C-alpha positions in Angstrom: 14.5 -61.0 8.3 12.6 -63.4 9.6 14.9 -66.4 8.6 17.7 -65.0 10.7 15.3 -63.7 13.5 14.1 -67.8 13.6 17.8 -68.9 13.4 18.9 -66.9 16.4 16.0 -67.9 18.3 16.4 -71.6 17.6 20.3 -71.3 18.4 19.0 -69.9 21.7 16.9 -72.7 22.8 19.6 -75.2 21.6 22.1 -73.6 24.3 19.8 -73.7 26.9 19.2 -77.4 26.1 22.6 -77.9 26.5 22.7 -76.4 29.6 20.5 -78.6 30.8 17.0 -77.3 30.5 14.1 -79.2 28.9 13.0 -77.8 25.3 9.9 -76.3 27.0 11.7 -74.2 29.3 14.7 -73.6 26.9 11.9 -71.9 24.4 10.0 -70.1 27.3 13.8 -68.7 28.6 14.6 -67.9 24.7 11.1 -65.8 24.4 11.7 -63.9 27.2 15.2 -63.1 26.2 14.0 -62.0 22.8 10.8 -60.3 24.0 8.8 -61.4 20.9 9.8 -62.0 17.3 7.2 -59.1 15.7 8.5 -56.7 18.2 12.4 -57.4 17.8 11.6 -57.1 13.9 10.1 -53.7 14.6 13.2 -52.4 16.3 15.4 -53.8 13.4 13.4 -51.9 11.1 13.4 -48.8 13.3 17.5 -48.7 12.6 16.9 -48.7 9.2 18.1 -45.3 7.5 14.7 -44.8 5.8 12.7 -45.7 8.6 11.2 -42.3 9.2 10.2 -42.3 5.6 8.0 -45.5 6.2 6.6 -44.1 9.4 5.7 -40.6 7.8 4.0 -42.1 5.0 1.9 -44.3 7.2 1.0 -41.2 9.2 0.0 -39.3 6.0 -2.3 -42.0 5.1 -3.7 -42.3 8.7 -4.2 -38.1 8.6 -5.8 -38.3 5.3 -8.3 -41.1 6.8 -8.9 -39.4 9.8 -9.6 -35.9 7.8 -12.1 -37.8 5.4 -13.9 -39.0 8.3 -14.1 -35.4 9.9 -14.8 -33.2 6.4 -16.0 -30.5 8.3 -13.2 -30.1 10.3 -10.7 -30.3 7.7 -12.8 -27.9 5.4 -13.1 -25.4 8.3 -9.4 -25.5 9.2 -8.4 -25.3 5.2 -10.6 -22.4 4.6 -9.2 -20.6 7.8 -5.9 -21.0 6.8 -6.5 -19.9 3.1 -7.8 -16.7 4.3 -4.7 -15.8 6.5 -2.1 -17.4 3.9 -3.9 -16.0 0.8 -4.0 -12.7 2.3 -0.4 -12.7 3.5 0.9 -13.9 0.0 -1.3 -11.3 -1.8 0.5 -8.7 0.7 4.0 -10.1 0.0 3.7 -10.1 -3.5 3.1 -6.3 -3.5 6.2 -5.9 -0.9 8.4 -7.9 -3.0 7.7 -6.0 -6.2 7.7 -2.6 -4.7 10.3 -2.9 -2.0 12.4 -6.0 -2.6 12.8 -7.1 -6.2 15.9 -5.3 -8.2 14.8 -2.5 -10.5 15.4 -3.2 -14.2 18.4 -1.4 -14.2 22.3 -1.8 -14.5 23.4 -1.8 -10.9 20.5 -0.1 -9.4 22.1 0.3 -6.4 24.8 2.5 -7.6 22.0 5.0 -8.9 20.7 8.4 -6.5 18.4 11.0 -7.2 20.0 14.7 -6.6 18.1 17.3 -4.7 18.8 20.6 -3.5 18.0 22.0 0.2 17.9 25.7 1.2 18.3 25.6 4.6 16.5 28.8 5.1 13.7 27.4 3.3 13.5 23.8 5.0 10.2 24.5 6.9 8.7 25.8 4.0 10.1 23.7 0.7 12.0 20.7 2.0 14.1 20.7 -1.2 14.3 21.9 -4.8 15.1 19.7 -7.7 18.3 21.1 -9.6 18.7 23.6 -12.3 19.4 22.8 -15.8 22.5 24.9 -15.2 23.6 22.9 -12.3 23.2 19.9 -14.5 25.4 21.0 -17.1 28.2 22.1 -14.6 28.1 18.9 -12.5 27.9 17.0 -15.8 31.5 18.9 -16.9 33.4 18.6 -13.4 35.3 15.4 -12.7 33.6 13.9 -9.3 33.0 10.4 -7.5 30.2 9.8 -10.1 30.7 7.6 -13.3 27.8 9.1 -15.1 25.0 11.7 -14.6 21.9 12.4 -16.5 18.7 14.5 -16.2 15.1 14.7 -17.2 12.2 17.3 -16.4 8.3 16.9 -17.5 7.1 18.2 -20.8 4.1 19.3 -22.2 2.9 16.9 -25.3 0.4 17.1 -27.7 0.6 14.5 -30.6 -1.0 15.7 -33.9 -1.9 14.1 -37.2 -2.8 10.4 -37.7 -5.8 10.4 -35.9 -7.5 12.2 -33.0 -5.4 14.9 -31.3 -4.0 13.3 -28.1 -2.3 14.6 -25.1 0.5 12.1 -24.1 3.0 11.9 -21.2 6.2 13.3 -22.1 9.7 13.9 -20.8 13.0 15.9 -22.0 16.0 13.7 -21.2 19.8 13.8 -21.5 20.7 12.1 -24.5 22.4 9.4 -22.2 19.3 8.5 -20.4 18.8 5.3 -21.6 22.2 4.3 -21.7 22.5 5.5 -17.9 20.0 3.2 -17.2 20.9 0.2 -18.9 18.1 0.0 -20.7 18.6 -0.7 -24.5 16.0 -0.3 -27.2 13.4 -2.4 -28.2 13.7 -1.3 -31.9 15.7 1.5 -33.4 18.3 3.3 -31.8 19.2 5.7 -28.7 19.9 9.5 -29.1 23.3 10.6 -29.9 25.4 13.4 -27.9 25.0 15.5 -30.9 21.7 15.6 -30.6 21.4 18.1 -27.4 22.5 20.9 -30.0 19.1 23.5 -31.0 18.0 22.4 -34.5 19.1 18.7 -34.4 16.9 17.9 -31.1 13.8 17.0 -33.4 14.1 13.6 -32.4 11.9 11.5 -30.1 11.7 7.9 -28.8 8.6 6.6 -28.4 7.2 4.0 -25.7 6.1 0.6 -26.5 2.5 1.1 -25.4 2.4 4.5 -27.9 3.9 2.1 -30.8 1.2 -0.4 -30.4 -1.8 1.8 -29.6 -1.1 4.8 -31.9 1.3 3.2 -34.8 -0.1 -0.5 -34.7 3.2 -2.0 -34.2 4.4 -0.9 -37.2 8.3 -1.3 -37.6 8.3 1.2 -40.3 7.8 4.1 -37.7 11.5 4.5 -37.5 12.2 7.4 -39.5 8.8 8.5 -39.6 7.8 12.2 -39.3 5.3 12.6 -36.3 4.0 16.3 -35.3 4.5 17.2 -31.6 3.5 20.4 -30.4 2.9 21.3 -34.1 6.4 20.7 -35.2 8.0 17.8 -37.1 10.0 15.2 -35.1 11.5 12.2 -36.4 10.9 8.6 -34.6 14.6 7.1 -33.8 13.6 4.6 -31.4 11.0 2.6 -29.5 12.0 2.0 -25.9 11.1 -1.6 -24.1 7.9 -2.6 -22.7 9.6 -3.4 -19.5 11.1 0.2 -19.4 10.5 1.9 -15.8 10.9 5.7 -15.6 9.8 8.2 -12.9 6.3 9.2 -13.0 3.9 11.4 -11.2 5.8 13.0 -8.6 7.9 10.1 -8.0 11.2 11.7 -8.7 10.5 14.9 -6.6 7.1 16.8 -5.1 8.0 20.1 -7.3 8.5 17.8 -10.7 5.0 16.3 -12.1 5.2 13.8 -14.8 2.5 12.1 -16.7 1.2 9.1 -14.8 2.4 7.3 -17.8 5.4 8.5 -20.2 5.0 7.8 -23.8 7.3 10.0 -25.3 11.1 11.1 -24.9 12.7 13.9 -26.4 16.6 15.2 -25.6 17.2 18.4 -23.7 18.8 21.2 -25.9 18.5 24.4 -23.6 17.7 27.4 -24.9 19.2 30.7 -24.2 16.2 32.0 -22.2 16.4 28.4 -20.4 20.1 29.0 -19.8 19.3 32.3 -18.1 16.2 31.2 -16.2 16.4 30.3 -12.5 14.0 27.4 -12.9 14.4 24.7 -10.6 12.8 21.9 -12.8 15.1 19.1 -13.7 15.4 15.4 -12.1 19.0 14.7 -12.2 20.3 11.2 -11.7 23.8 10.2 -10.7 25.8 6.8 -11.0 28.3 6.3 -8.1 31.8 5.0 -9.0 32.9 1.7 -7.3 35.0 2.1 -4.4 33.8 5.6 -3.9 31.1 6.9 -1.1 28.1 8.5 -1.7 28.5 11.3 0.9 32.0 12.3 -1.0 30.2 12.9 -4.0 27.4 15.0 -2.5 30.0 17.0 -1.0 31.5 17.9 -4.6 28.0 18.4 -6.1 27.6 20.7 -3.3 30.5 22.7 -3.5 30.1 23.4 -7.7 26.5 24.3 -6.6 27.7 27.1 -4.4 30.4 28.2 -6.4 28.2 28.7 -9.2 25.4 30.3 -6.9 28.0 33.0 -5.7 29.0 33.9 -9.1 25.4 34.4 -10.3 24.3 36.5 -7.0 27.4 38.2 -5.7 27.2 38.6 -1.9 24.8 35.8 -1.1 25.6 34.2 2.2 23.5 31.2 2.2 24.6 27.8 1.6 22.9 25.4 -0.5 23.2 21.5 0.9 23.0 18.7 -1.8 21.3 15.3 -0.9 21.6 12.2 -2.6 18.2 9.7 -2.4 18.9 6.5 -3.3 16.5 5.3 -6.5 14.9 2.8 -4.6 13.7 5.2 -1.9 12.4 7.7 -5.1 10.0 5.0 -6.0 9.1 3.3 -2.5 9.8 6.2 -0.4 6.3 7.3 0.3 4.6 4.1 0.4 7.0 2.0 2.7 5.6 2.6 5.7 2.2 2.4 4.7 3.0 -1.2 2.9 4.6 -2.5 6.0 1.8 -1.2 7.8 -0.5 -3.6 5.7 2.0 -6.3 6.0 1.8 -6.0 10.1 -2.0 -6.2 9.9 -1.9 -9.4 7.9 0.3 -10.9 9.8 -1.9 -10.4 12.6 -4.9 -11.8 10.6 -2.6 -14.9 10.3 -2.0 -15.0 14.0 -5.4 -14.8 14.6 -6.3 -17.9 12.0 -3.8 -19.5 13.8 -5.2 -19.2 17.3 -8.7 -20.3 16.0 -7.1 -23.5 14.1 -5.4 -24.2 17.6 -8.5 -24.1 19.3 -10.0 -26.4 16.7 -7.3 -28.6 17.0 -7.5 -29.0 20.5 -11.2 -29.7 20.5 -9.9 -32.4 17.9 -7.5 -34.0 20.1 -9.4 -33.5 23.7 -12.2 -35.8 21.9 -9.3 -38.5 20.8 -7.5 -38.2 24.3 -9.1 -41.5 24.9 -7.4 -43.0 21.7 -4.0 -41.6 22.6 -4.4 -42.8 26.4 -4.7 -46.2 25.3 -2.0 -46.3 22.9 0.3 -44.8 25.5 -0.6 -47.8 27.8 -0.2 -50.5 25.0 3.4 -49.2 24.2 3.3 -46.3 21.7 6.1 -43.6 22.2 4.7 -40.0 22.6 7.0 -39.2 20.1 4.9 -41.1 17.5 1.8 -39.4 18.8 3.2 -35.9 18.8 4.5 -36.5 14.9 0.9 -37.9 13.9 -0.6 -34.7 15.3 2.0 -32.5 13.4 1.5 -34.6 10.1 -2.4 -34.1 10.0 -1.8 -30.0 10.7 0.8 -30.1 8.1 -1.7 -31.8 5.6 -4.6 -29.2 6.7 -1.8 -26.5 6.6 -0.7 -27.2 2.9 -4.4 -27.9 1.7 -5.0 -24.3 3.3 -1.9 -23.1 1.4 -2.7 -24.4 -1.7 -6.6 -22.7 -1.7 -4.5 -19.9 -0.3 -2.5 -19.3 -3.3 -5.8 -19.3 -5.2 -7.1 -16.5 -3.0 -3.7 -14.3 -3.0 -4.0 -14.7 -7.1 -7.4 -12.7 -6.8 -6.6 -10.6 -4.0 -3.0 -9.5 -5.8 -5.1 -8.8 -9.0 -7.4 -6.8 -7.0 -4.6 -4.8 -5.2 -3.1 -4.0 -8.4 -6.4 -2.7 -9.6 -7.1 -0.8 -6.3 -3.3 0.3 -5.5 -2.5 4.1 -5.8 -0.5 4.9 -9.2 2.9 5.0 -6.8 2.0 1.2 -6.4 1.1 0.3 -9.6 4.5 1.5 -11.2 6.3 -1.0 -9.6 3.5 -3.9 -9.5 3.6 -7.2 -11.4 0.4 -8.5 -12.7 1.5 -12.3 -11.0 2.5 -13.9 -7.7 5.7 -15.0 -9.3 8.3 -17.9 -8.2 9.0 -16.0 -4.4 5.4 -15.5 -3.9 4.8 -19.3 -4.4 7.8 -20.1 -2.3 6.5 -17.6 0.3 3.1 -19.4 0.4 4.4 -22.8 1.1 6.9 -21.8 3.8 4.1 -19.9 5.4 2.0 -22.9 5.3 4.4 -25.4 6.6 5.1 -22.6 9.6 1.5 -22.0 10.4 1.0 -26.1 10.3 3.8 -26.1 12.4 2.3 -23.3 15.0 -1.2 -24.7 14.9 0.0 -28.1 16.1 2.4 -27.0 18.4 0.0 -26.7 21.6 -1.8 -29.7 20.7 1.2 -31.7 20.8 2.6 -30.4 23.9 -0.5 -31.1 25.6 -0.7 -34.7 24.3 3.0 -35.0 25.4 2.4 -34.1 29.2 -0.9 -36.1 29.6 -0.9 -38.9 32.1 -2.4 -41.9 30.2 -3.6 -43.9 33.4 -4.9 -40.6 34.8 -7.0 -39.5 31.9 -8.5 -42.9 31.4 -9.6 -43.1 35.2 -10.8 -39.2 34.5 -12.8 -40.1 31.3 -14.3 -42.5 33.1 -15.9 -40.1 36.1 -15.9 -36.7 34.3 -18.6 -35.3 32.3 -17.2 -31.8 32.1 -13.8 -32.4 30.8 -10.3 -31.2 32.0 -10.5 -27.8 33.6 -6.6 -27.4 32.3 -8.4 -28.3 29.1 -10.9 -25.5 29.3 -8.4 -22.9 30.5 -6.0 -23.1 27.3 -9.6 -22.7 25.1 -10.1 -19.6 26.6 -6.8 -18.1 26.9 -6.9 -18.8 23.3 -10.2 -17.0 22.6 -8.8 -14.1 24.5 -5.7 -14.1 22.4 -7.9 -14.0 19.4 -10.1 -11.1 20.6 -7.1 -9.1 21.9 -5.5 -9.3 18.4 -8.7 -8.7 16.7 -9.1 -5.4 19.0 -5.8 -4.2 17.7 -6.4 -4.7 14.5 -10.0 -3.4 14.7 -8.8 -0.2 16.5 -6.1 0.4 13.5 -8.9 0.3 11.1 -11.2 2.4 13.0 -8.5 5.2 14.1 -7.8 5.2 9.7 -11.2 5.1 8.7 -12.3 8.1 10.9 -9.3 10.0 9.8 -10.1 9.1 6.4 -13.5 10.7 6.6 -11.9 13.8 8.4 -9.8 14.1 5.5 -12.9 13.3 3.0 -15.2 16.1 4.6 -12.3 19.3 5.4 -13.0 22.3 3.9 -10.3 22.5 1.2 -11.5 26.0 0.0 -13.2 25.0 -3.3 -16.1 23.2 -4.0 -16.0 19.1 -5.1 -19.9 18.2 -5.4 -21.2 18.6 -8.8 -18.3 20.1 -10.4 -16.6 18.7 -13.6 -13.2 19.3 -14.7 -11.3 19.0 -18.2 -7.8 19.0 -18.9 -6.5 20.8 -21.8 -3.3 22.2 -23.1 -2.5 24.4 -26.1 1.0 23.0 -26.7 1.9 23.3 -30.2 -1.3 25.0 -31.2 0.4 28.6 -31.7 -3.4 30.0 -30.1 -3.2 32.7 -27.5 -4.4 30.9 -24.2 -6.3 34.2 -23.1 -8.4 33.9 -26.3 -8.7 30.6 -26.3 -9.9 29.5 -22.9 -12.1 32.5 -22.7 -13.9 31.4 -25.5 -13.8 28.0 -24.1 -15.5 29.5 -21.0 -18.1 31.3 -22.7 -19.4 28.5 -24.8 -19.3 26.0 -22.0 -21.1 28.3 -19.5 -24.5 28.4 -22.1 -24.5 24.6 -21.7 -27.8 23.6 -19.9 -27.5 22.6 -16.5 -24.2 24.6 -16.0 -24.1 27.3 -13.4 -20.5 28.4 -13.5 -17.4 28.1 -15.9 -13.8 29.1 -15.3 -10.0 27.9 -16.3 -7.2 27.4 -13.9 -3.7 26.9 -15.1 -3.1 24.2 -12.2 -5.8 22.3 -10.4 -5.1 22.5 -6.5 -7.0 19.6 -5.8 -4.8 17.2 -8.4 -2.4 14.9 -7.4 1.2 16.5 -8.3 -0.2 19.4 -9.5 2.8 21.9 -9.1 3.2 24.7 -11.9 5.5 27.5 -11.6 6.6 28.8 -8.5 8.0 32.5 -7.7 9.4 34.4 -4.7 7.3 37.5 -3.9 8.6 40.6 -2.9 7.2 44.1 -1.4 7.0 46.7 -4.3 9.7 48.7 -2.3 12.0 46.0 -2.0 15.4 46.8 -3.4 17.9 44.3 -2.3 17.8 41.0 -3.8 20.5 39.3 -2.3 19.6 40.0 1.2 15.5 39.7 0.9 15.5 36.4 -1.8 15.6 33.6 0.7 13.4 35.7 3.3 10.1 36.7 1.3 7.8 33.6 0.7 7.6 31.7 -2.5 4.2 31.7 -4.2 2.6 29.1 -6.7 1.6 31.1 -9.6 -1.7 30.1 -11.2 -3.3 32.0 -14.4 -7.2 31.7 -14.2 -10.0 33.2 -16.2 -12.7 35.4 -14.0 -15.3 32.6 -13.7 -12.8 30.5 -12.0 -13.9 31.6 -8.8 -17.4 30.9 -9.1 -16.8 27.6 -10.7 -14.9 26.5 -7.8 -16.6 27.9 -5.1 -13.5 30.0 -3.6 -14.2 32.1 -0.9 -13.7 36.1 -1.1 -11.8 37.2 1.9 -11.3 40.9 1.1 -11.4 43.4 -2.3 -12.7 42.2 -5.3 -12.4 38.8 -7.7 -11.2 39.6 -11.2 -13.0 41.0 -13.9 -12.9 40.2 -17.6 -11.0 43.2 -18.8 -7.8 44.3 -16.4 -6.1 46.9 -17.9 -3.3 47.2 -15.3 -1.1 44.2 -13.7 -3.4 42.6 -10.9 -3.3 39.6 -8.9 -5.9 37.8 -6.1 -3.5 36.3 -3.4 -4.5 33.3 -1.1 -4.6 34.7 2.8 -1.4 32.7 3.9 0.5 34.7 1.4 -1.0 38.4 2.5 -0.7 37.4 6.2 2.9 36.6 5.2 3.8 39.7 3.9 2.0 42.6 6.1 1.8 40.3 9.5 0.5 43.2 11.4 -1.9 44.3 9.2 -5.9 43.3 8.3 -6.7 42.0 5.4 -8.9 44.9 4.1 -5.8 47.2 4.6 -3.8 45.0 2.5 -6.0 45.2 -0.6 -4.6 47.8 -3.3 -1.0 46.9 -2.1 1.5 46.0 -4.6 3.9 43.0 -5.2 6.7 41.8 -7.4 7.2 38.4 -8.7 10.3 36.7 -8.9 12.7 39.7 -9.1 12.5 43.3 -7.2 12.9 44.8 -10.8 9.9 43.2 -11.8 6.5 44.9 -12.8 4.3 46.1 -9.9 1.6 44.0 -9.4 -1.7 45.5 -7.5 -3.3 43.1 -5.2 -7.3 43.7 -5.9 -8.6 40.9 -3.8 -7.5 38.1 -1.0 -9.2 34.6 -1.1 -9.1 31.9 1.3 -6.3 29.4 1.3 -6.8 26.0 -1.0 -5.9 22.8 0.3 -4.4 20.1 -1.8 -6.4 16.9 -2.8 -4.4 15.0 -0.2 -4.3 17.8 2.3 -1.4 16.6 4.4 0.9 17.3 1.6 2.0 21.1 2.0 0.8 23.5 -0.9 2.5 26.7 -1.4 0.6 30.1 -1.0 -1.1 30.8 -4.3 -1.5 33.9 -6.6 -4.0 34.0 -9.2 -3.5 36.3 -12.4 -5.4 36.6 -15.4 -4.8 34.5 -18.4 -4.0 37.6 -20.5 -1.3 38.4 -17.9 0.3 35.5 -16.9 0.4 33.0 -20.1 0.1 29.3 -19.7 -0.5 26.7 -22.4 -1.9 24.6 -20.0 -5.6 24.9 -18.2 -8.1 22.9 -16.5 -12.0 23.8 -17.3 -14.0 23.6 -14.3 -18.0 23.6 -14.9 -20.3 23.8 -11.5 -23.6 21.9 -12.5 -27.0 21.7 -11.1 -26.9 17.8 -12.0 -24.8 15.0 -12.1 -21.5 16.4 -13.8 -20.7 13.4 -15.5 -23.7 14.0 -17.8 -22.3 16.9 -19.2 -18.8 15.5 -20.5 -19.6 14.7 -24.3 -21.3 18.1 -24.4 -18.2 20.0 -22.9 -16.0 18.0 -25.4 -18.3 19.0 -28.2 -18.1 22.7 -27.4 -14.3 22.8 -26.5 -13.6 21.0 -30.2 -15.8 23.9 -31.8 -13.7 26.1 -30.5 -10.4 24.4 -31.7 -10.7 20.7 -33.1 -7.1 20.5 -32.6 -6.9 20.4 -28.9 -6.6 17.4 -27.2 -9.0 16.6 -24.2 -6.5 14.6 -21.8 -9.3 13.4 -19.4 -12.7 14.6 -18.4 -13.2 13.6 -14.4 -15.5 15.0 -11.8 -14.0 17.1 -8.8 -14.8 13.8 -6.6 -12.7 11.7 -8.8 -9.8 14.3 -8.7 -9.8 14.3 -4.8 -10.3 10.6 -4.9 -7.1 10.2 -6.6 -5.1 12.1 -4.7 -5.9 10.5 -1.4 -5.7 6.9 -3.3 -2.5 5.9 -0.4 -4.7 6.3 2.4 -7.9 4.9 1.0 -5.9 1.9 -0.3 -4.2 1.4 3.0 -7.5 1.8 5.0 -9.6 -0.5 3.0 -7.3 -3.3 3.2 -6.9 -3.1 7.2 -10.2 -2.3 7.6 -10.7 -5.8 5.6 -8.3 -7.5 7.5 -9.8 -6.3 10.5 -13.1 -7.3 9.5 -12.1 -10.8 9.0 -10.4 -10.9 12.3 -13.8 -10.0 14.2 -15.6 -12.8 12.1 -12.5 -15.4 13.3 -12.8 -14.1 16.6 -16.4 -14.3 16.9 -16.3 -17.9 15.5 -13.6 -19.0 18.2 -15.9 -17.4 20.7 -19.1 -19.6 19.2 -17.0 -22.7 19.0 -15.6 -22.4 22.7 -19.1 -21.9 23.6 -20.8 -24.9 21.7 -17.8 -27.2 23.0 -18.4 -26.4 26.6 -22.2 -26.9 25.7 -21.7 -30.1 24.3 -19.7 -31.2 27.1 -21.8 -29.9 29.8 -25.1 -31.5 28.3 -25.7 -33.8 31.1 -25.2 -31.1 33.3 -27.0 -28.8 31.9 -30.0 -31.3 31.9 -29.5 -32.2 35.6 -29.6 -28.6 36.5 -32.9 -28.1 34.1 -34.1 -31.4 35.6 -33.4 -30.0 39.2 -35.5 -26.8 38.3 -33.3 -24.1 36.9 -34.7 -21.5 34.8 -34.2 -21.5 31.3 -33.3 -17.9 31.6 -30.7 -18.3 34.4 -28.9 -20.6 32.6 -29.1 -18.7 29.3 -27.5 -15.8 31.5 -25.0 -18.0 33.1 -24.0 -20.0 30.1 -23.4 -16.1 28.3 -21.4 -14.8 31.3 -19.0 -18.0 31.0 -18.5 -17.4 27.3 -18.1 -13.8 27.5 -15.3 -13.9 30.6 -12.6 -14.5 27.6 -13.8 -12.1 25.7 -13.5 -9.4 28.1 -10.4 -10.5 29.1 -9.0 -10.2 25.8 -10.8 -7.0 24.8 -8.8 -5.3 27.9 -5.8 -6.6 26.9 -6.3 -5.7 23.2 -7.3 -1.9 23.9 -4.0 -1.6 26.2 -2.3 -2.8 23.1 -4.2 -0.2 20.8 -3.4 2.5 22.5 0.4 1.8 22.3 0.2 1.0 18.7 -2.2 4.1 18.3 0.9 6.5 18.9 2.9 4.8 16.4 0.1 5.8 13.7 0.3 9.4 14.8 1.9 10.4 11.5 -0.7 8.6 9.4 -3.8 10.0 11.3 -5.4 13.4 10.0 -7.9 15.4 12.1 -8.2 13.2 14.8 -6.0 12.1 18.0 -4.1 8.6 18.6 -6.6 7.7 21.6 -9.6 8.8 19.3 -12.7 8.3 21.7 -15.1 7.5 18.7 -12.9 5.1 17.2 -12.5 3.1 19.8 -16.3 3.1 21.0 -16.8 1.7 17.7 -14.4 -1.2 18.2 -15.6 -1.9 21.6 -19.4 -2.1 20.7 -18.7 -4.2 17.2 -16.4 -6.8 19.4 -19.2 -7.1 22.2 -21.9 -7.1 19.7 -20.1 -10.1 18.0 -19.1 -11.8 20.3 -22.5 -11.5 22.4 -24.1 -13.1 19.1 -21.7 -15.9 19.2 -22.2 -16.9 22.7 -26.0 -16.2 22.5 -26.6 -18.9 19.9 -25.1 -22.2 21.5 -26.2 -20.9 25.0 -29.9 -20.7 23.4 -29.9 -24.0 21.9 -28.4 -25.3 25.5 -31.4 -23.4 27.3 -34.0 -25.2 25.0 -32.7 -29.0 25.8 -35.2 -31.6 27.1 -34.0 -32.5 30.3 -34.5 -36.2 29.7 -32.3 -36.5 26.4 -29.7 -34.4 27.8 -29.5 -36.5 30.9 -28.9 -39.7 28.7 -26.3 -37.6 26.4 -23.0 -39.7 26.3 
């Protein structure tokens, strides 16, 4: 290039000499034409295709040198971005695995769960799971569904080969695993013939149970194991990645274990085919090219035809709803997760505003450099690109640290998440999380550099050089921008703090509400007699007798389904007056109540409040029951509770036995409080047999200290009874409110970080103003200004953007609070206590952030301040 340009330069000189100019004039005219050889070389290089890469690499090297000279600035920006990017990446990982990742089934978008709606019962019971008879009728019919399967919870004790163990189990249709498209890891699937009675004693076990109980022994296939006291043959081992509904994910009325480890074929007995139990989850797979609405109408028609055949003259028409399998798993947590994602996004915006403020201050300190470079011919585009390259370097550095934060954050979220989220969670960020972190880092780098780049683009270099020569306080426009950024941070922090404060106050109300039973100093021990062939009334009575004599035990009792436990359902039946005779006309008008079997000591152990009548006695010769207050008022709305005591009712049928109501107890609330719990009927174990029971021990000391002694006493009564869990009642309630606690905890953490970043932003602005006004402050002090007045003046100036941001944030918070109404309990969206806490926290943190640099300024030596440059 140098030789070619020299050739053209010399040729131009020769042309001018030929035109009559001497050599000196010819060289001068040629240099004027070319404008300088070095500049011409740069212009030629700029026309090369990869010139941008050369400029970018030079800017990258310059950014690295510049940041090494300012390690404090680089560390502050990288750490702030790491917090924002890390929090958002961790939350995105949860969102991806719970809401976005395809479910591990064949064509999961075609799978739906079926629910039955009774229009007359919609207010009391949103929906019901289908019956086994409905499943069998639907499977025989030709519909828009290519296949249909079913499953239901199952009580299962695994005996032999070690300590008795209660494991989560399910009865499933023989095509269950083929329906999901899940092959066995070992062995075979169920065959259709194994739905027949006598051939159904085969099981498939989970990978976890295979490794834990059988030591990963492949010879487990074909082995006989004792399930509920009966021999069953292991025919297969499910893969470790198998995802099946647990808890009440499939339906609130179906309570599976939190971990299902064993499956057995559904083989309905004669009694089950004649019962009216709504206790089966039904999944359907839609045929390609058909609509789910058409299939739902077909199932609805078959169901209503079957109901009219069983109950002639019934006038109601049942409805069928199909819920996509994705919503089955994520429906309850979707809103909460999206709220957490929004909160993490607000935190990132606060971090970006903080970084923009820091970058703006850094650019302000380099304006003389930029003005000089503009004056020497540098283009504005080169300066803007250089600013953005520097912010991108910091953003990628912050993103790298943010991924580290996200890994720990995702592990923390996995450990703290409620079961509904843990079911779908993976213990790694994954490739999607890494791409998200990279994209977010690049975006934040662009956003944080946009304002400084725009400001430098608008700068008049000549005016800036003159201004910097005479000014000691800096640009008023620059100061306004920094104040706006601080106000923006405070407004966002206010909105986030207000949301966290509302959720926190709601959670406190939720925990403190009177549930109708005692929570403190109560131990809960879960038991089941499934497969033991032992009389429940005798066994549980003996257990209560033995554990009641333990030191520190004040009361002991057993209930078949603990109301506080998440997903505790139990059998439910329609309750009739004893005088009712017309089942068809009254079945949808009478209330439905959940049936609980209890020992007499349960009410004392749980702290239940008697409203009228008496508690149950140890020996009840006639059918008796205690009922909840709401059931008594629904059955006899115009009579007092004391007048209702002694009346008789019937369960499930107008021809059933008459049951005398000997007492009425206060209504109890479920652990989560906001989830509906039907009215309750309490029956003695001797009159309402249930193999499952939860032993409650009310103690005078820490209940967990009695766990070992309680186990020993129970195994003295029967060493083959598995004890699935021993928890305090406080822990039981804690599990039931896990979703609310998880949501409240994360948003509170984000809000506190946003508050800290906002306070740091205020501190930075006041410190920057103090540094820029050092000579002015020294002059004021030299002229006799009082240090106290100077301190107040600086604090007032620093608090102006805070108050503006706080006012704006409160307005935004009031609007957002209305959208949180469905997530609040016991408080209004405009809760004064929650908002007062927000205002106090922000004013205290911002006031402290203003006071520290203002205090330092008020103690300056005037002579040193006047010499400050």
